[in-house]
N, C-alpha and C positions, 0 to 999 in steps of 0.2 A: 560466220555472221551473214544473215540475209537481209540487207537493208532494203531490198526491193519489197520484201514482205512487210517490213515496217512501214514503208511509204504507202503501200497499198492499203494497209490497215488504217493508217492515219487518214487516208482519203475518205474512209467510211465515217469519220468523225465530223465531217463538215455539217451534217444534219444535227449534230449534238451541240454545236457551238451557239452561243448567244449572239444576237446582232451587236455589232460594235463598229467603232470608227476604224478606218483603214490606216494604221500607223505606217510610217515610211522610215526606212533606214537612212533616208536623206536627212531627217531631223530638221534642225534649224539652219542647216547649211544653205548657202546662196542658191546654186543651181546644180552643183555636182559635188560628189564626195567620194574620195578613194578610201577603201577599207582593205588593208592587207589581210591575207589569209595564209594559213599553213596548209600543206597537203599531207594528210594522214590517211593511210589506207586508200589513197587515191581521191579522197573527198576534201572539199574546202572547209576548213575550220577557222572560225573568227573568234578573236579574244572577246570575252564578255565578263561582266560582273552581275550576278543575280543576288539581290540582297547584299550580304557580306561575302558571298562565295565568289572567288575568282576562278575562271576557267575558260572553256571554249564551247561555242555553239556550231553545229554543222549548218552551213547554208544549203538548205534542202528545198528546192522548189516543189517537190512532191508532198510537202507538208502544207495542208490547206488552212493553217492558222498562223498568225504572226509569230508566236513563240510557243513551243511545246517543251515543257520542262522535264528534266530527268530528276525525279524526286529522290532517287537513290543517292544523288550527290548534293542535295539541297535540304535546308532546314525550312520546311513549309508547314503551314497549318494543316490539320487533318483533311480538310476539304470535303467535298461531296463526291461519292462514287457515281460515275456516269455509265460506263459500260466496260466490258472486257472483251478479249478476243485472243487469238492465237496466231503467232507468226508462222510462216511456212517452215521455218527452221526449228519449230517446236516450242518456242518460249511462249508462256502465257503472259498476256499484256493486260494490265489493269489501268484504266484511265480515270483520273479524278480531276475535280475543278477546285481552284484555290483563289483566295484573295491575292492579287498580283503584287509581288515584291517589286522594289525598284529594279529597273533593268538598264544597264549600260552596255553598249556594243562598241567595241574598239574605242573605249574611253568616252563615248558620247551618250548622254541620256536618250533613251528611246521610249516614246509614249506607247502604252499598251492598253488593251481593254482592262476594265476593273477586275476581271477574273481571268485566270489563265489555266490551261489544261496541263496535266502532267501524266507521265507514264513511268513505269518502273523499268527503266532502261539500264539497270546496272550491268546486264549481260553485254551491253555495247562497249563497256569500259575495257574489255579485253582488246578491242581494236583501237580505241581512242584515248584510253587512259582514265584515271580516277577523277580528272577534272572535266570530264565531259558533262556539260550542263543541259544539253538538249538540242533542239532544232530551231532555227529561224526560217520561217516558211514564206511562201509566195505573197501573202497579203502585206508583208513588210516591204515589198518592192513593186507591187502591182499598180501603184499610183503613177508610175512613170516608166523608166527604162533602166537597164543596167548592162554593163559590159563585164563578162567573165573572162579573165586573162590569166591562164595558168603560167604563161611565160614570165610575167612580172609578179605573179601571185597577188593580184590586186582585183578586187571587185569594185567597179566604179558605178555608183548610183547617179542617175541622170534625171533631171527634171525635163518634162516635155512641154512643148508649146501647144497652142490651140489647134495647129495643123497636124499635130502628132509627131513632129520632128523633135529630137532631143535639142535642148538649148545650145549644145555645142556643135550642132549641125549634123549632117549625114556623113557617113564614111565616104572616102574617096571611091569613085566607081572602080578604079583599078585595083582596089583592095577588097572588093566584094567577091567572095567565092560563090556564095549562094544567098538568095533572099527569098523568103516565102511567107505567105499568110498562114496563120495558125488559128484554130478555134481554141478559145480559153474559157471553157465552162467552169463555173464555180466548183472548187474542190477537185478539179482535174488538171492534168498536165497539158501544156500547149501541144496541140495535135494537128498534124497535117497528113498528107499522103505521100507514099514513096513506092518505089519498085525495088524488090530484092531480086536481082536478075530480071526476069519477066513477070514475077509474082507481085501483084498489087497488095500493099499492106497499109494499115494505119501506122503512123509514125508519131511518137511523142518524145518529149525531152524532159529529163529529170536530173538535176544536179546531185541528188542524193542516191542515185542508182549508178552502178558501174557500167550498165548497159546490158539489156536483156532482149533476147529474141524468143517470144512466145510463139511456138510453131507446132502445128499438128504433126503427129508421127508420120503420116503418109506424105505430108508436104516436106518434112525434113528429109525423108528418103529420096524424094525427087530432086531436091536441091543438092544433096550430097552427090547424087549420080551425075548431075550437071557440073559439079565442081564449084557451085555457088556458095556452098557451105562446107567448110573443112574443120576438123577438130584439131586443136592444139592444146594438149593437156586437159585442164579443167575448163578451158574456154573454147569458143569457136570463132572462126573468121568467116564473115559473110561479105560478099561483094561479087559483082558490082552492085552498089546501092545508089539509086538516083533519086534526087529531090531538089527542088529549088533551082533547077537548071544546071545542076552540077552532078558529077559522077564521083563516088567515093568507093575505093576498093579496100578490102581486108580490114573491115571494121570488127573490133574485138568485142564479143558479147558472151554472156552466159546464156545457156539454153534452158528453157522451161517448156515442158509439153503443154500445149494449149489444150485446156479442158482436163488436164491431169490433176493429181492431188496437190501439187504445188502452185497451181494457177489460182491465186487468191484475188484476182481482179473482180470488180463488181460485175463484169460482163465476160466471164471465162469462155474459152473454147475457140475464139477466133485467132487467126494469125496476126501478130502485131509486133512491131519493132520499137524498142525504147532505147534511145541513145542517152548515155549518161557520162560519168566522169572520164572514162577511158577515151571516148570520142572528144569530149570538150577539152580535155587536157592538150590535145593535139590541134584543136580547131577553135581559136578564140571566137566569141559569139556576142552579138548585141541582141538583147531581148527587149522588145518594145511592147509593153502592155497597152499603151495608148492606141497604137494603130494595128495591134494584133499581128506583129511580124517578128520573125527571128532572122538575123543576118549572120552568116558565117563569114568571118574575116580572114584575110591572109595573115599568117604569123609574121610579126614584124611590121604590121601596118602602122602608119603614123597615127591612126586613130587610137592606138593603144598606149601612146606615150603619155607621160604625166602632163597635166594641164597647168 
């Protein structure tokens, strides 16, 4: 399964979506809400009910719409065909638009646009099971901030104040491993800059991706020669990687040749690093859409405890 390809394909759909309000997973909660998740194939899956169907949604910040439905698991109206495409792993994807059924996430109603998109994601069920209902994407959280904590398996949605700080305050300084500004263009993942060894690269973050290094063949050879990139089975280890004032070693990623046939990004060809679930599982993170920052926290930080 190549969820990177799915997320990249979904990013192309931003231009197809109709203008709508920006629903929040916070819902009617006061100022914060904890949502438990399961870890399946390394990804965070949240319990949900779509219409009468009960199952799970992947929390995927690479999805540029609030909810993307898996119509293979749902009883939806026929809808309207929007566009199609092909994942890098070979599956043909067909996207349709439907009248929105009622949506509940972790037992709480979630407001949605009047129409929702769906894809034929039946092939994803091999990884996530027949109750995989689709994706909950970045617009569901972009009105504030969230903390993703694999240690407790809890996603905490936070309201932010006028000054950009979460209402629960900032993390203790001693618990901050790295903090950095990110660009958050519509339909794109939060992006900053990093160094892989001495190589400058664009760095983005996506909870629906295991972690991917898009690297040109000549660059890969140079990094391997320096020991910055080493192969371990089907994955690679890269490091040192520096960003946000911190140094990270031995980050696990998949490799895709930049500019090669599997590079389905809208801007293929350039070296770029995407950190996803394998990195985020080891490094709790605070994503603040209001002040355009991501903070990497120390595991065990008091900021991660139940409020």
